[in-house]
N, C-alpha and C positions, 0 to 999 in steps of 0.2 A: 504494500499500499504506500502511496506517496502523499506527502503533505498537501492539503487542499483537495484530496480525493473525495468525491461524493458517491455514495452507493446506496440507493434506496433498498437494495436487496439485503443489507446487513440489518440484523436484529439482534439485540442483546436481552437476555433473560437474566435479570439480577435484582439485587435488593440494595437500595441506595445507601443504607447504613452499614453495609458489609464492606470491610476493607478489601477483600478479594474482588468484589464488584467495583469498588471505587477505583481500583487500579485501571480497570478497563475504561471507565468514564474518563479518567485523566488522559489515557493514551488517545482516546477518541477526540477529546477537546484539544489537546495539544497539536494533534496532526490535522485537525479540521475535517475529520471524517464523519459524514452524516450517517446516522443510523436510527432505527426505532427502538426505544427502550421499553421493555415490558417489565414493570415492577412485579417482582415475585417474592411474596412474603414467606420465608421458610418457617416462621413461627406459627403460620396458619396452615402448614402442610402443603403449600402450593408447589413445592418442588418434588412432591411425592405423588402427584396425580398420574394416572396412566399416560396422559398427554405429554407431561413433562418427562417422564421416564423414557418415553420414546426418543426424546432428544438426548438425554443423558441418563443412562441406566444407574449411574451412581447417585442420582437424586440430589445434586448439589448445584448451587449457582456460583459463579456466572456461567452462562452458555452463549456462545456467539453462533448465530445462524448465518452461515455464509451464502447458502442458496437454499432452494426448496428441500434439498435432500442431504445437506451437509451441515453438521453441527459440531462445534469445537468447544468442549468444556476445559476446565483448568485455567485459572486466571493467568499464570505465567506463560502457558503456551499461547494464549490469546494475545498477550503482549508481544510475543515474538512474531506472531502472524501479522498483527496490525502495524508493527514497527518496521517490517521488512522494507528496505530501500529508503529509509528515513534516517535522520541523524540520531534518533533514539536507539538505533540498532547499529553499533559500531561496525565499520567495514573491515577494520584490521583484524587478522585472525586471532591474535592473542587477546585484544580487547573484547572480541566477541566471546571468547572462552572465559574471560574474567567476568563479563556480564552474566554469563550462565552460572559461574561460580557463586555470585551473589543471589541469583535467583534460587539456586539449590539451597543455599544458606538460609534464605528467607522461609522456604517451605519446610525445611528440616529442623533448623535450630532457632527460629524466630517466631514464626506464625503459630506453631503449636502451643506456645506458651503465652505470648503477649496477646494473641487474638482470643485464645480460650479464656484467659483471666478476664478480658473485656466482656466476652459473651456471658460468662457467669455472673458478673456484677451488674452489667447494663441491661441484659435481655432477660435473664431468668432469676435474678436477685438472690443468688445463692452465695451470700457473703461469708458463710461458714463452711463452704465446700472443702472437704478434706484434701483436695488436689492443690489448694492454694500455695502451701509451702513449696512444693516442687515447681509449680508454675512460676512463682516469683523468683526462685533461685535460678531457674533456667532462663527465664526472661531477662533478668539482670545480667546474666552471662552474655546473652546475645547483644544486649545494649552495650556491654563492655567491649565486645569485639568491634562493634560499629565505632565506638568512641575512639578506640585505638587507631583504626584505619583512617578516621577523619582527622587525625593529628597531622597527617601529611597530604590530605587530599580534600579539595572543596566538594567533590562529587565522588561517587564510588568507582567509576570507570571513565577513562578517556578524558578526564578533565572537564566534563560537561554533563548535563542531565541526560540520562539514558534510562532504558527500561529497568536497569538495576536499581536506580534511585526511586522510580515509581513503585516498584514492587516493595521496597523497604519502607517508603514513606507512608503508605496506606495505613498500616497498623501502628507504626512508630509514632506518628503525630497524634495518635489517640491512645497512646500507652497509658496515659494518666487515668483514662476510663477504667482500666483494669487494676488500678491501685499502684502503678509504678511511679516512683519519685523521679521525675525527669530532671530536677534540679541537680542531680548527681552527674549529669551528662551534658556539659556545656557545649561541647563540639557537636553532639547530636542535635541539640536545640538550634545551634547556629546553622547547621545543614538544613534543618526543617525550614528555617526562615529563608535560606537561599533558595530552596525548592519552591516555596510559596511566591517568590519573586519572579519565577519563570512564567512566561505566558501560557495560559491554559491550566495551570496548577491551581487547586482549590482544596479547601478542607472538606472532610467527609461529614455529612449531616448526622445529626443524632437520630436515634430511633424515633419514629413517629409515636 
């Protein structure tokens, strides 16, 4: 996809207050790609209907509908698809691998803790969930890795905003919702501010 591309065939099934879905919105907004957004409330079971499961048998949002018969789930895969041929997806071989490195980090070492803590506090109000000690420990560890990397970099890859930043930004800028003390991470907070200064970047809305 190229910046400024318009495609009325693209549809996104997502939940605006989900970080994984917000990633997709950010990429679309930055690249100026037109699509139709279908708000899909996972709390009401809307990702578990027979119609939705035909698009994504895993029953999760977001899902990008590319054409009448092609559906692409998984937020970071969608980022790669949308960013192809744009500055958000580095052309250099090593930089592309480094972008993937951070996408894998986000899904394996970051999102499972920071996003889940946010979900438990903000969506289901389980403030005493027994998982919290481990979620906080591992979430803080992920933020620490980011803080260290940002000591020498303004952005995560290639010296500019890429899909690596978009993937990490989505849940990091709302980590406080999950109880994380972001005052401990001045470099991360400065990076969040730099991201928000980029055209098309925006904060994720709170749950309705």
